[in-house]
C-alpha positions as CSV (number, residue, x, y, z in Angstrom):
1,M,-1.6,23.7,-14.5
2,S,-0.9,20.2,-13.1
3,E,-3.7,17.6,-12.8
4,A,-3.6,17.9,-9.0
5,A,-4.0,21.7,-9.1
6,A,-6.8,21.3,-11.6
7,A,-8.4,18.7,-9.4
8,D,-8.1,20.9,-6.3
9,A,-9.6,23.8,-8.2
10,S,-12.6,21.7,-9.4
11,G,-13.0,20.1,-5.9
12,T,-12.5,16.5,-7.1
13,A,-9.6,14.2,-6.1
14,P,-7.0,13.3,-8.7
15,A,-7.5,9.9,-10.5
16,V,-5.9,7.0,-8.7
17,L,-3.6,5.0,-11.0
18,F,-2.7,2.3,-8.5
19,S,-3.9,1.5,-5.1
20,E,-3.4,-1.2,-2.4
21,P,-5.4,-0.7,0.8
22,G,-2.9,-2.4,3.1
23,A,-5.7,-4.1,5.1
24,R,-9.4,-4.6,4.6
25,W,-12.2,-3.9,7.0
26,R,-13.9,-7.2,6.3
27,T,-11.2,-9.0,8.2
28,I,-12.6,-7.7,11.5
29,A,-15.7,-9.9,10.9
30,Y,-13.7,-13.2,10.6
31,G,-13.2,-13.8,14.4
32,P,-16.8,-13.0,15.4
33,A,-18.1,-15.1,12.4
34,L,-16.1,-18.1,13.7
35,C,-17.5,-17.5,17.2
36,G,-21.0,-17.4,15.7
37,F,-20.4,-20.6,13.9
38,I,-19.3,-22.3,17.1
39,L,-22.4,-20.9,18.9
40,V,-24.6,-22.4,16.2
41,L,-22.9,-25.8,16.6
42,E,-23.4,-25.6,20.4
43,L,-27.1,-24.8,19.9
44,I,-27.5,-27.7,17.5
45,R,-25.6,-30.1,19.7
46,G,-27.6,-29.3,22.7
47,G,-26.2,-29.0,26.2
48,D,-24.3,-26.1,27.6
49,V,-24.0,-23.0,25.5
50,H,-21.0,-20.8,26.3
51,W,-22.6,-17.4,25.7
52,F,-20.2,-15.3,27.8
53,G,-17.1,-17.0,26.5
54,L,-18.1,-16.8,22.8
55,V,-19.2,-13.2,23.0
56,F,-16.0,-12.3,25.0
57,C,-13.8,-14.0,22.4
58,A,-15.7,-12.4,19.5
59,A,-15.3,-8.9,21.0
60,L,-11.6,-9.6,21.8
61,L,-10.8,-10.9,18.4
62,A,-12.6,-8.0,16.7
63,G,-10.8,-5.5,18.8
64,F,-7.3,-6.8,18.1
65,V,-8.0,-7.2,14.4
66,W,-9.5,-3.6,14.3
67,L,-6.2,-2.3,15.6
68,Q,-4.3,-4.3,13.0
69,V,-6.5,-3.0,10.2
70,I,-6.0,0.6,11.4
71,A,-2.2,0.1,11.4
72,G,-2.3,-1.6,8.0
73,K,-4.3,1.1,6.3
74,R,-2.0,3.8,7.8
75,H,1.4,2.2,7.3
76,I,1.3,-0.3,4.4
77,S,-1.2,1.2,2.0
78,V,0.0,2.4,-1.4
79,E,-1.6,5.0,-3.7
80,L,-0.3,6.4,-7.0
81,T,-1.8,9.4,-8.7
82,A,-0.7,11.4,-11.7
83,D,1.3,13.7,-9.4
84,T,2.3,11.7,-6.2
85,L,3.2,8.3,-4.9
86,R,2.1,7.6,-1.3
87,E,3.7,4.7,0.5
88,G,2.3,4.5,4.0
89,T,2.3,8.0,5.4
90,E,5.1,9.3,3.1
91,L,4.1,11.3,0.1
92,L,6.6,11.5,-2.8
93,P,5.9,13.9,-5.6
94,L,6.5,12.2,-9.0
95,R,8.5,15.3,-10.2
96,N,11.2,14.2,-7.6
97,I,11.7,10.8,-9.3
98,A,14.3,10.7,-12.1
99,E,13.7,7.0,-13.1
100,V,12.3,3.6,-12.1
101,L,15.3,1.3,-11.9
102,P,15.1,-2.2,-13.5
103,E,14.0,-5.3,-11.6
104,V,16.6,-7.4,-9.9
105,D,18.1,-10.1,-12.1
106,A,17.4,-13.4,-10.4
107,E,20.4,-15.0,-12.1
108,S,22.8,-12.3,-10.9
109,W,25.0,-12.8,-7.8
110,D,25.4,-9.1,-7.2
111,D,23.0,-7.0,-5.3
112,E,21.7,-3.8,-6.8
113,D,22.5,-0.6,-5.0
114,W,18.9,0.3,-4.6
115,E,18.2,-2.9,-2.6
116,S,19.9,-1.5,0.4
117,A,18.4,2.0,0.0
118,R,15.8,3.4,2.4
119,A,12.3,2.1,1.9
120,L,9.6,4.8,1.5
121,G,7.2,5.2,4.4
122,E,7.9,5.3,8.1
123,L,8.7,1.6,8.5
124,S,12.3,0.4,8.8
125,G,12.2,-1.6,5.6
126,V,10.0,-3.1,2.9
127,P,6.9,-4.6,4.7
128,R,6.4,-8.4,4.7
129,R,4.9,-9.9,1.5
130,R,5.8,-6.8,-0.4
131,K,8.6,-6.4,-3.0
132,G,10.8,-3.4,-3.4
133,I,11.1,-1.2,-6.6
134,G,14.2,0.8,-7.0
135,L,13.7,4.6,-7.7
136,K,16.4,7.1,-8.5
137,L,15.6,10.5,-7.3
138,R,16.4,13.8,-9.1
139,D,18.9,14.7,-6.4
140,G,20.8,11.5,-7.1
141,G,19.6,9.5,-4.1
142,L,18.1,6.0,-4.2
143,V,14.9,4.8,-2.4
144,Q,12.7,1.8,-2.5
145,A,9.0,2.0,-3.3
146,W,7.2,-1.2,-2.5
147,A,3.9,-3.0,-3.2
148,R,2.4,-6.5,-3.1
149,D,1.6,-6.2,-6.8
150,H,5.0,-4.7,-7.6
151,R,4.8,-5.4,-11.3
152,T,1.6,-3.3,-11.8
153,L,2.9,-0.5,-9.6
154,R,6.2,-0.5,-11.6
155,A,4.3,-0.3,-14.9
156,E,1.9,2.4,-13.7
157,L,4.7,4.4,-12.1
158,T,6.8,4.2,-15.3
159,A,3.8,5.3,-17.4
160,A,3.1,8.2,-15.1
161,L,6.7,9.4,-15.1
162,E,6.7,9.2,-19.0
163,K,3.5,11.2,-19.1
164,L,4.9,13.7,-16.6
165,S,8.1,14.2,-18.5
166,G,6.1,14.6,-21.7
167,D,4.0,17.3,-20.1
168,E,7.1,19.1,-18.8
169,E,8.6,19.1,-22.3
170,K,5.4,20.6,-23.7
171,E,5.5,23.3,-21.0
172,A,9.2,24.1,-21.7
173,R,8.4,24.8,-25.4
């Protein structure tokens, strides 16, 4: 029985090996905090206090950033468990991955084939400030996983694939 099936039977979620949230809820508070700071300065300075303008700007900033956080958590979050890799909204079972391809050689003039492969998730490419990781699938296709901390994801993904292949060999015996 796989870890995911065992986790579902016991009612607990599988252990997360790697996770990037994509966006953090605390960023919503930055705009209103800045407006609060300006309000304090206006109160200390004396004179006119722009209550309506500051409250309006705080609410407007919080609303726009709230939308960005929702989109970030949905589309650029990454989670690796012992059985699956989730990139945005796309879930890829680890049993479908044949190997993690080596990093791009910075000294090489040639592009690797996987660099032009489809990026996992529903976005058109690797998100900004993220770096792609080449994956060869069992059906022969190439895709790009991606993460901000790509080296840690690469290491954890390689270890999870080695463990999975070891478990499959034990089951085959």
